[in-house]
N, C-alpha and C positions, 0 to 999 in steps of 0.2 A: 410804441410798437409792440405787437403781440409776441409773446414768447413762442419759440419753435417747440413742437412736440405734438403728441396725439391729444385729441379732445375726447370727452366721454362719449359723445355721439359717434365719433369715428371708430372708437373701440367697439361700440355696440354693433355698428354696421359690419365690422370685420368679423365679430363673433357670429352674426347671422349668416355671413357668407361661408364661413367654415362649416356651420351646422348644415347649411343647404348642400354643400359639397359632399359631406358625409352621408346625408340622407339620400342623395342621388346616386350613390355608388351602385346599389343593386339595379336601378333602372338603367344606368349606363352600361352595366354588364349585359343586361338583357338586350339593349339596342344593338350590341355588337353582333347579335345573331340575325337581325332583320335583313331580309334580302338574300338569305343564304339557304341552300338546300342541305339536306341531311339524309343519312342512311342509318338504320337501326338494326342491330343483330341482338336477339335475346334467346335464351334457352332456360327451361325450367320444367314445371309440372303443370299439366292440365287435368281437369276432372269433369265428369258428366254423369248424369243419372242412368247409367247403362248396366248396373249390376244385376238387374232382373231380366235381361234380354233372353238369355238361354232358357231360364225357367218359363218365360212366357211362350217361347216357341214349343217347348215340350208340352206345356199345358194345352196349347192350341192344336197340337198334332193328334191328341187322343191316345197316344201310345202308353200313357201312364194313367189308368183310371183314377179319378178323383183328384188329379193334379190341378192346382190353382196357380194363376199368374202370381208372380212374386212382386212385392212392392219395390219400386225403384230405389236403388241405393247407389251412392256415388262411387265411381271407380277412378283411379288416378293413373296417369302414364306420362312418360317423357314428352315434352312439347318444345316447339321453337316458333319464333316470330321474326319475320324479316319485313322491313318497311322502308319507305322513303317519304320525304315531305319537303315542304317549302315554307319558310317563315315570311309571310307577306306583310306583317305588321309587328309593332313592338311586342305585343303580348298575344299574338294569334298566328297559328300555322295550319296548313292543310296537309293531311297525311294519307297514304294508301299502304296497307299492310297485308301480308299473308301469314296466317297462323295455322299450324298443323299440330294435332294431338293424336297420338297413336302409340301402341295399340291397347285399347281398353277391353279386357277379357272378362267374360262371365262363363260359368259352367253349370250344367244340370244333368243329372243321371236320368236316362229315359228307359233303359231296360237292363236286365241282368243276363249274363252269359257265363258259361263254365270258366272262361278266362278272367272274368271280372265284370264290373258294371260298364255298360256302354254309356259314354258321357258326350253330351253335345257341348261344343265350345263355340261361343259367339265372340268374334274378334271385330271390334268396332273402331273405326278411325274417323277423325273429324278434321275438316278443312274450312277455313273462312277467309274471304277476301273482303276487307273493310275499307271504307272511305270515311274519314272523320275530320272534324275541326278540333284543334287542340288549343286550349287556353293556357298560357304560361304565367305562373304565379312565382315571381322572384322573391326568394326569402333572404338571400345574401348575394354577395358578388360572385360566389362560386356554387350556389345551391338554389334549385328551383323545384317547383311542383307543377306537373303538367296534367290537366284535366281534359279528357277527350270524349267526344260523343258523335255518333253518326249512324250509318247503316252498314250491314254486312250481309253478303250472300254466303250462306253456310251449306255444307254438305256433310251428311252423316251416312257412313257406309258400313254395313255389317256383313261379314263373311262367316258362314257356318261350316263347321267341320266336326268330325267325331274322333274320339279316342277309344280304341278297341272296337268300335262299331263298324259295320259294313254298309249301313244305309242311313241316310239322313231322315229326320222327320219330314213330314209332307210340307216342306217349305222350299222356296228357291234357295240356291246356294249363296247368292249375294243379294242384299237389299240396299236400296238407296233412297235418300230423301234430300231434296234441295229446297231451301226456304230463304226468305229475306226477312231480317229482323233488325233490332237495334243492337248497337255495339257501344260500349262505354269503358273507360279505363282511367286509372290514376297512376302516374309514374313520378318517382323522385329521381332527380338528376344532380349529380355532383360533377362540376366541371373540372377536368384534369388539366386543361390548357386552352389554347385559343380555338382548337378544332375538335377536341374529344371530350366526352363525358361518360361517366359510369351511370347506368340507369337500372332501376328496379321498380317493378310495378305489378298491378293487378288488372286484369281485363275480363270483361263479361260479355257473352254473346247470348241474346235472348231468342226465344221461339225457334229452337233447333229441333230437327228431326220430325217425327210424326207419331201421334198417338193412334192413328188409324191403321198403321202397318205393323203386323205382328213381326217382331224381330228388330224393331227400331225403338229407341227411346224418344221422349219428348220433354223438353225443359230447357234449362240454361247450361251452357258450357262456360268454364272459367279457366283462366290461365294466371299462374304466379310465376314470374320469370325475372331474370336479370341479364344484363349485357352491356353493350356500349353503343353510343351514338357518335357518329362522325359527321362533322359539318364541313362544307366546302363551298 
């Protein structure tokens, strides 16, 4: 009669089962989000190539002889992002978000007065509504990386005003441009519990604004922000 106890083959199988269970922990944590909706709140800093807007308007007005358009430089301002989504597969979700960046200011002197230089101030704000697909890359049971890509309808609006001046250069007081372009982002998430995660990321919006309208910039807008994701 065979002695009772474990066999070498049985021990090996048990070791494989333990290894499989450990390796599947990240995937199991990820699956807990499948079929759930979520809301994201983020705040941070946005930037865009709007630093030359005021100088461009002054140069185009002809009020300053010999003035030339300024090269675009990036300006930063407070921003926020609010979104919602639905995770329809283990590692894939669909999301819709609203991003706002404002106010991005640039200044340029356009004439001199006894009281001081008349200065044109261009105040630019940015809005984007994006629809993306997000791929979830699980790193551990409580940490993952989200990669998103899709399309965004963006709006860039500049309002012109003067400091010490009584008249604007020969341009409309408000300029607008709406475009559709690509949106992409990368976010890192740390799960706090069953329904909440801390999130921090970088988002890019391409083909924003217009190079044909004096008083608007053209290029990419970016957002660096952190916040929280709530699943339900």
